[in-house]
N, C-alpha and C positions, 0 to 999 in steps of 0.2 A: 386685627393687626396683620395677620398672615395675608388676608385679602388685599390689604394695602401694599404689602411687599410684592404681591403678584402684579398689581397694577403698575407699581414703580418699575418692575422688571420689564413688563411689556412696553412701557413708555420708553425705557432705555433701549430696548431692541429696535423700536421704530426710529429713534433718533440716530442710532448707530447701525444702520442696515448693513453696511459693508463689513464691519467688525462682526456683527451677529451672523451673517451668512458664512463667513470664513470659519467661525467657531462651530456653528451647527453642521456645516459640511464635514469638518474634521471629525467631530464626534459621531456623525452618522456613519462615515466610512469605518471608523473603529468599531462601532457597534455591529454593523453588518458583518464585518470580518469575524468578530468574536462570536456572533450568533451562528454563522456557518460552521465554524470550527466546533462550537459546542454541540451542534446537532450531529456532526460526524462523530465526535467523541462519545456522545450518548449512544449512538448506534453500535460503536465498537465495544463499549463497556457493557451494554445490554445484549450482546450477541448470545443467542441461545436462551435468553431469559424468558421467552414465551413458552418454553417447555415446562409443564407444571412442576416437575420434581427435579429441576436441573441441579439444585444444590446437592443432591445425593447421587448424581450420575457421574460415572468415570469411564475412562478408557484405559485398558492395560497397555503399558509401554514396556519395551525391553531395552536393557543396556547390554550390549555385546562387546567384549574386549577382543580386539584383533591387533596383533603385533604391538601391544602396549597402549593402543588407542581405543577409547571407549566410544562406541557409536550407539545412537538411540533410534529405535524403530517402533512402528505401530503394529507390525506383523507379529502374531503369536501362533502357537500350535493350535490346530483345529480342535482337539479334545478339551482344551482349557475351558471353553464356555460352559460345557455341561458339567465339568468337574468342580468348578469354583464354589457354587452354592452349597455343595455337600462337604467340601474340604476346608473352606475358610469361613469361620464365624464372622457374622456381620454382613456377608454378601447375601442379599435378599433375592436378587435376580441377576442373570447374565444372559447375554445374547451374542451370537456370532454373526459376522457379516463378511462377505467376500469383497467388500468395497463396492464402488460404483460400477455397475454393469450396464452396457448399452445393448439392448436386444431389439430384434425386429418383431413387431406384433402385427397380425393381419386379421381382418374381418371383412368378408366379402371382397370388395374392390379397394378397400383401404389398407395401406401398408405404411407403418411408421416405426422409425427407430426411436426408442424412448429409454431414458435413464431410470434405473431402479436398483434394488438390492436383493440378493439372496440372503435370508436371515432367519432367525428363530422367532416363533410367535411371541416370546416374552418381550420382544422389542415394542410390541403394541402398547403394553402397559407402561413400559419404561419411558416412552416418548409421549404418553398420554394421547395417542391417536384417537380422534373422534370418529367413530364409524357412523355413517348415515345409512348404511345398508349392511346386512350380514351380522354375524356374531363373532367378535374377536376371540372368544373362548374356543370356537370350533373351526375357525377360518383355515387353519393349516392341518386339519385332520388327514387330508389326502395330499399325497406328494405333488400332484398336478393341480394344486390350488393356486389362486392368484388374487391378491388384494390390490386394488387400484385406487387412484385419486379421483375426486369428482371431475377434475379437468380432463383426465384421460378417458373417463367414462363418457363424458359429453362429446369428446373429440371423435370417439368411435360410434356411439349409439345415439347421440343427440339428447341424452337424458342421463341423470345420475342413477336411475333405477336399472342397474346392470347386474345385480346378483343373480346367479344362475345362468348367465350367458357365457359364451365361450370365445376365447381368443387363441389364435395359433401363434406359437412362438418360433421364430426362425424357420418358418415354413416346414415345421416338423410336428412336434407334439402339441396337442390342444390342452389349454389350461382353463379350468372352470373358475369363474369369478365368484369368490365366496365372501367378498367384503368390499365396500367402497368407503373411503375415508376423506375427511376434509384435509386439504393441503396444509402442510406445516408452514408457519410464517417464514417469509423470505430472509429475515435477519437471523439466520441460524445455519448450522452445519449441514443438516439434512435437507435435500431438495428432491428426493426420489418421487417418482410418479407411480411406481408399482413395487410390490414386495412379493417374493416367492419363497417357498420353504428352502432352508439351507441344505436340506438333504438332497436337493436336485444336483447341486455341484459336488456335494460330498460323495455321491454315488459314482461320479465320473472322474474324480481325482483322488487316487489312493493316498497321496502325500498328506491330504487334509486329516487323515485318521492317525497320523504319526505325531508323537511328542517331540521328535527331533527336527521337525520341519516347521518353518514359520511362513506366514502369509495370510492369516485370518485375523481380522480385527475383532477384539473381544471387549464388549461394553458390559459394565456391571452397575448395579444399583445397590447402594449400601442402606442398611437400616439407619433411621434418623439418629439412633443412639450409638451407632458403631464408632469405634475408635480407628480413624483412618491410619494413624501411625502404627497401630497394632496390626492392621491388615497389611500394611506395607512391609512390616517386619517379617510376617509370615510369607509374603510373596517373594521376599528377597532370596529365599532358598527353595521356593516352591518347585521350580523346574528341575533343580538338581535331584529331587526325589522321584522325578518321572523319567528323566533321561540323563545321559552323561553330557553335561554342559555346565559352563560357568556363567550362563546368561542370568541376569538379575531382572526381575519384573517389579514394576511399581505402578501406582495409580496416578493418573492425571485428571483433575477435576474438570468437568464440562465447562465450568466458568473460565477455565484457563486455556481451553483448546484454541481459541482465536488469538489471544493476546500473547501467549507464551508457547511458541511452537519451535523455538530454536534451542538446540542443545549442543553443548561443547563438552567433550570428555565426560559425558554422562550427567551433566548438570544443566539446568535451564539457564540460558544466558540472555533471553529476550525474545523478540518477535515483534508483532504489531504494537505492543506496548511502547516500544521505542518511538514509534510515530505518534502515538497518543501523547506521550510526554513532550515530544518536539513541538507539536502543534498547539499543545496547551501553553507552552512557553511563548510561542509566536503570537497566540491570541492575546495573552497578557501584555506582551510588548507593544503590539499594534494599538491596543486600548490605552496603554500608558503614553504612547506617542501622541494620540489624540488629546489626552488630558494635558500633556505638556504644551500642546498648541494653545489650549484654552488659557493655561497659566501665563504663557508668554504674551498673548494678545491682551489679556486682562491687565497685566502689570504695565504693559506698554501704553495702555489706554488710561492708566491711573491718573495722569496729570489732568485729563479732562474731567475727572470725577473728584479731584482734590477739593475744589470749592464746595461741592455737595457734601462731602464728608465733614469738612470744617463747619459748615452751617449746621448740619445735623448734630454735631457734637456741642456746639455753642447753645443749640436749642434744647440740650439735655439728653440727647440720645447716648446711651452707654455703649461700650464696645460690644457687649453681648448682643444688643439689638442690631448693630451694624453688621456683626458677623452673621446673624440670622438673615438679614436682608440680602447680603451678597451670596450667601449659600442658597437662599431661595432662588435668586437669579440663575445661578449655575445649574441647580437641579431642574428648574423650569426649562432651561435651554437643553439639558440632557434628555428630558422627556419629550421635547419637541423632536430631538434627534432620534429617539426611540420610535416615535410614530413614523417618521420618514424612513427609518431603517426597516420597519415592518413592510412598508409599501415596496421598498427596493428588494427585500428578501423574496416577496411573492413573485417578483419578476425574474430574479437571477437564480432562484432555487432550481428550476428545471435545467438550466445550463450547468449549474454546479453538480447536480445529480448525474448528468451525462458524463462529466469529467471524472467523477469518482466511482461511477458504476454502482450507485446505490439509489434507493427511493426514499430520500429524507422528506419529511413534511414538517412545516412550521407548527401545525396543529395548535392554534391559539386556544382551542377549547380544553386543552390539557392544562390543569393547574400548574404543573411543573414548568411548562414552557412559558406561560404567562408570568408566573412568579419569577422565572429566571430573567425575562426581559425587564420586568420592573426592578429586580435587584441590580441588573447591569446598569439601568438608567440611574438608580439611586447612588450606586457606588461611583459611577462615572462622574455624576454631578458633584458628589462629595469630594472625590479625589481632585477633580479638575478645579473645583472652586475653593478648596481649602487654603492654598497659599495666597491667591488673590484676596480672599476674604480677610485673612489675618494681616496681610500687607496693607490693604486699603483702610481697615479699621484701626490701624496703628498710627495713622497720621496725627501730627500735633496740630490742633485747630488754629493756634496762634500763628505758627509758622506757615501753615497752608494759606490762611487768609491774607497774610502779609506778602508772601512770595508767589501766591497763586499756584503752588505746586506742592507735592508731597515730599516729605523728608525721606531719607534713606534711598535716594535714587541711585547712588553708586552701588550699594549692595543689590538693589533690584536689577540694575543693569548687569551686574556680575552673574546673578542667578539666571537671568534671561539667556545670557551667552552660554552658560553651562547647560541649560535645557536644550538649546539649539545643537550644541555639540553632542549631547546624548541622543537626540533624534537622529542626526546624520550618522553617528557611529553605528547605531542599530541598522539603519538602512544600508550602509556600506557592508556590514557583516552579512546581511541577507543577500546582497548582490554577489559577494564572494562565494557564499555557500551555494547559491544557485549555479554559478559557473562551474564550481568543482564537482557538484553532483552530476551535471550534464557531461563533464569531462570524463568522470569515472565510468559512467554508463557507456559513453562512446568508446572509451578505451577497451572495455570488455567486449562490446559488440563488434569491434573491428579486429580483435585478435585472431590469430590463425587457429581455426577450430580443428584442423586435422582432416577435414572433409569439406565438400562443397555443399552448402545449405541451399543454394539458389536453384530454382527450377526443379526442385525435388518434391515429389508428391508422395504423401503417405496415406494408405487406405487400410482401415481396420477390417480385416477379411471376415466375411460372413458366408454362410452357405458352402458352395463347392469351389471357391476360388483356388484353394490349395490343390485340389485334385486336377484342376485344368490349367495349372500355372504355365506349363510348357506351351500349351496352345495359346494362352493369353499373351505370353511373352512374344511368341512368333507374330501374332497379329498386331501387337503394339509396335514392334519394329517395322512391320510392313507399312504402317501409316507414314513412315519417313519422318516422324516427329519425335520419336522416342529413342534415346541412346541405349538404355538398358533398364532392367527391372529386377528386383530381388525380393526374396522372402526373409523374414526375421521374426524372432519371438517377441521383440520389443520395438517400440518406435525409436528412431535414431537418437533423440535427445533425452529419453527416459528409459534407461536399460534397468530392468527390475531385478534380474536374477543374479545372485551371488552366493558364494560358499567359502568356507575356510578349511575344507577337508582335502585340499590338494597338497601333494608332496612331490619332492624330486630329490635326486641325488645331491647330497651336500646340504640339504635344508636343515637348519637348526631345529631340533625337536620342539623347543619352546616357542618358535616363531610361527604363529597362526595368521598368515596373511589373508585378508578378505579379498577374494578375487571375483570380479564381475565377469559374467559370461553370457554368450548369446548363441543360439542355434540359428544358422542362416543357410541360404542356398548359395551355390558356387558363384553367382553373379554379384554378390554383396559388395565386395571391395571395389570392383569396377564401377558399380552403380553409385556408390558413395564418393567416388573419386579420392579414395584413400591412397596414401603413399606406401608402396611395398618396399621396405628397406633391404630385405634379404630373403632368399629362398624363392618360393613360388606361391601362386594363388591356388585355390582349390580346383580340382578337376571338374570338368563339366558334369560328369556323372558323380553325384554326391556320395553314392555308396562306396566308391573306391577310396574315399577319404574319411570313412567312418571312424578310423582309429588315428586320425591326424588332427592337429589343431594349428591355428595361427595365433600368435600372441603379439601384444604391442610392446613398444620399447620399454615402458615402465615395468612390465612383467619380466622382460628379459633381464633388466637390471636387478630386479628383486630375486631372480633365480641364480644370479651369479654366473659361474662357469657353465652351468647347464642351460642357461638362457640363450640358446643358439639354435640355428637350423640343425636338426639332427638330435637335439636334446629330447629328453623324455620327461613327461609329467604324469603323475599317477592320481587316479581318483577312484576310491572304492576298489583298490587292487587292479584296476584296469589301466593299462599303459597307453598314453597318447603321444605320438611323435610330432615334434614341432617341425612343420614344413615351411613356415614363413614367419617373417616379423614385419609388422606394419608400424608406421609412425604413431605417436600418441595422438589421440583425438579427445575432444571434450564431450562429456555427457553428464546428465543429472545436475551437476553444479558447475556453472560457467565461471565461477570466481576462483576455482582451485586448479591445481595441476592435475593432469590425467593420472588415473589410478591403474593398477594392474588389471589386465583384461585379456580374455582369450575368446576365440571364435571356434565353434564346432561346425562341421559340415553335416547338418542335420535339420531336416525340414518337418519332422514329425509333429512338432509342437508350435510351429510358426503361426503367428496371428496377424502379421502385418505384411503388406506388400508395398515396396517403395519403387517409384517410377521416376526416371530421369528424363526430362524433356530436353531436346536439343536447343542450343542457344538461339538458333534462327527461327524456331517454331513459334507460331502464334499461340499464346496460352489458351485463349478461348476455343480456337479450332482444335487444339490438342486435347483439351478437356472433353469436348463434344465427341471426338473420335474414341477417346478412352472409355467414356460412359457407354457408348454403343457396344464396345467389345465386352465390357463387364455385363451388360444386359444380355448379350448373346450366350455367355457361358454361365451366368449366375442370375437367371430370370427370377423376378419376384423380390429382389433385394434392391433397395435404393442405393444409388452410387454416392457415398459420402466420403469426403477426402479433406485433408488439411495440407497446406504447404509448410515445409519445414522452416523456411525463413520467417513465416508468420508466427509459428509456434516459438521460434527462437526469440522474436521480438516480445512475445507475451511473457517470457521469463523475466523481463525487466519491468513489468507493469507497475509494481509497487514503487520501484526506484524512479520510473518516469513520472508517476503520479506525484511523488514527493517533490521532484524537480519542478513540475508545473505549478504545484501549490505554493512552494517556496518562492518561485518567480512571481506568481500573482500577488502574494502577500508582500514581497519586497517592493513591487510596483506600488501597491497600496500605501505602504509605509512611506515611500518617497513622495507620493502624491500628498499625503497628509502633512508631511514635513514641509513640503513646498507651499502648502496653504498658509502655514504659520509664517514661513519665511517671507511670503508675499505680503502678509499683513505687517510684519515687522519692518520690511523695507519701506512700505508706505508710511509707517509711523516715523521712521528715521528721516525720510525725505521731508515730511511735514515739519518735524522739529528743526530741521536745518534749512528751512526756506530762506531765511534772511541771509544766512552764511552763503548759500548758493547764489542768491542775488548779488551780493557784494563781490563774490569771486567772478561772476560773469561780467560785471561792470569793470572789474580790474583786468579782464582779458582772458579768463579761463575758458578753455574749449569744452565743447560738449563731451568729447571723448575723455578728457581729463576729469570732468565732474562725474561722469558715469563711473569711471574707475575709482574715484574717491569714495563714492557712496557704496560701491560694491566690495571694496577691498576688505572691510571689516568682516563681512560674511564669508569671503573666500578664506580668510585666516581661520575662521571657526570651522569651516569644512576641512581645511588642512589639518587642524588639531584633531578633528573627528577621524581622519584617515590614520593618524599616528596611534590613536587609541584603538581603532577597529582592527587594524592589520594583525597585531599579535593575538588578539582574542579570536579572530576568525581562523588564523593559522592553527591555533591550539584546538579549537573545536573540530575543524575538518581533519586535522591529523588524527585525532581520536576516532572520528567516524570512519576514516579510511582503514584503521587497524582491523576492522571487522572483516576486511576483504584480503584474502591471500594474494590475489592478483590485483594490484592497484597502481594508480598513477603517483608520480611525485609532484608535489604542489609547486607550480612555477611562479616566479616573481612577477611575470607580466600580468597575472590575474589581479594582483594587488594594485599595480600601476593602472590597469584598465579601470578597475572599480573606483579608484580614487579620482581619476580623470572624469569618469562618467558622473560621479557625484558632484564634482566641481562644475562640470558643464551644466548639469541640471540646476544647481543652485544659482549659477551665473545667469542662466536663461530666466529663472524666476525673479531674481533681483533686478535684472537689467531693465525690465519694463518700467518699474517704478523709478529707477535711477535715470533713465532716459527722459521720462515724463517730467521729472524735477529739473533735469539739466536743460530741457528745451523750453521751460516756462519763461515767460517774459519777466526779466529782473525788475523792471519798473513797477509792475503790478505787485510783486512780492515785497519790494521795499516800501511801496506806498501803503500796503496792508499793514506792515510793521509800524 
């Protein structure tokens, strides 16, 4: 019997090719969209899941309260990693890390800057590193030990057999390779290519040994039976027993690092999980729109099948058999769409990967992927075919055979119109969301940053650049292509250093303002094109300003009467005189207002050099000249740089990706909706063939007939606009609340989206309307 239903379904597809093509195309588009989103969601939800013991791994975070506001950080005191396994029950292992470090490694004539970590040997077991050479138990017995990846070993030596060989780091100390490990999977937090003992940086940075200084990442592994809540209760007051601080520590599970990385007032408020939820909803909506298409076209085509239903019922077919027949047809069509979707996915997946920056794979050999595709096909067929099946199987055979059509056409027409309204409402909402997302990004990217990001080069200094800075600056200016250059501790957009132990006359004792600071050379303000509001810049000789600072406007406001040129600010009983005030500028978070900030005239700990090219300079020529100068004063080190405007644009990568994907899926939703509208317009034109013929004979114009056939659908799109506008406004208003610096939603966005939807619908319907209006009335009336 089932085989007969399949034969009937295939015969029906052949006889109604146009109807079948529209349905399959709509379902295919919906399944492709859903599959792409599901692959992306899978990669996000399984981030770090390739680490063998990821369920028991955590990072220690800190909540610090400053001026009544709680801020969350990953930096912890250096001694914490060694102390936790002894002090806190349930902590099996702990490892310290200085975060990602990019160091120069050399062997013979090969020189490469490579990313890695200074860490403890306990990290090997925590991450389940697989050693293909060396012994993890003894790999860090000597301080000048180095563990590298297979890729790094091959890059230098052409083989993974590298244990016992030596690499020179930063043209200084030699490091003995004591282990080679297999690279960790790409879908994870850690992408290091080398590991060196944490003691290397601990020996050169005294602050790492203090309990009152933060900046080290601490990873812990708990026992499988450990009570996480109990560990967190102990961590809550842990630091207060080691130092005078109100900082509260807590654990964040490795499974949450990727999805929940946004904290507000000490509590997690979201992160990438918001995008996972958003695109899960979009996937469901797109698939629903495809199913709605099927329902619409199936019910519109019902009159052609009314006699078949009537005959089958008269011949004894019960409603359950008719239901099974029609559901078989829809599921068959859905699985044809699945097969086509797989072929399309194989073609578009590389492009999709390039857009999202991942390496997703369809991997049909995975039971989960194959099962998901089969489930999508089954659900799509069941949902899409449910209403048509119940509708067609409900026909009264007597009425059908007498009138040659099904009963309940008024209700069916009402439902069809409702489904069209639903489709276009969703499409209009997606159009509005796309426009507002791009507007918000443009709004932030075009705001006044307080400095000039264009033609500004940033170089992470290595070797002896700091020692030769004056000579390098002189030679750069001599090229005629450089305006100025300056040293700083941090890059312009990411200033890392802050403290709350500053005080001044009149400061409230309970007010512990978190102040960001940076040590710079005297050329900094001029190089960055910052605005000096009051006072003076630093002197050319940095030593003469060693007890002076320059503050920004926000710092001046926070200090009250003392926030002026001539005011004094204290740190560890040392007085600093304010000699200048600069305008506020943006750093770290581009969506918020500028925070209190001060500059020291101190180059002792600077790590970056910023170079400003002249507006008329050719960038390629200027870069070549700059590289030669660096090679002259810093031989043996590759010249690596970034442009600040490029880094600035990268800060909006996730928002831009969201905008692109929403725009793509909005376009797909409109395309699928238009497929259904095209089929419904053809159905309407066919039903009204006689009416059109009579109207033409009576003198109706082509334009009038086209308008007559199109107006019903334009009304439906108009209703869609009225429903979509308030929903889109509510959704985007809530989305914008997450940004302190945001746009106001303009009315023209809704007008534009509505007109665009109407234009698209009109273009879709007009073809069928014109075709019907241009038909010869004699032929249509003779056929009747």
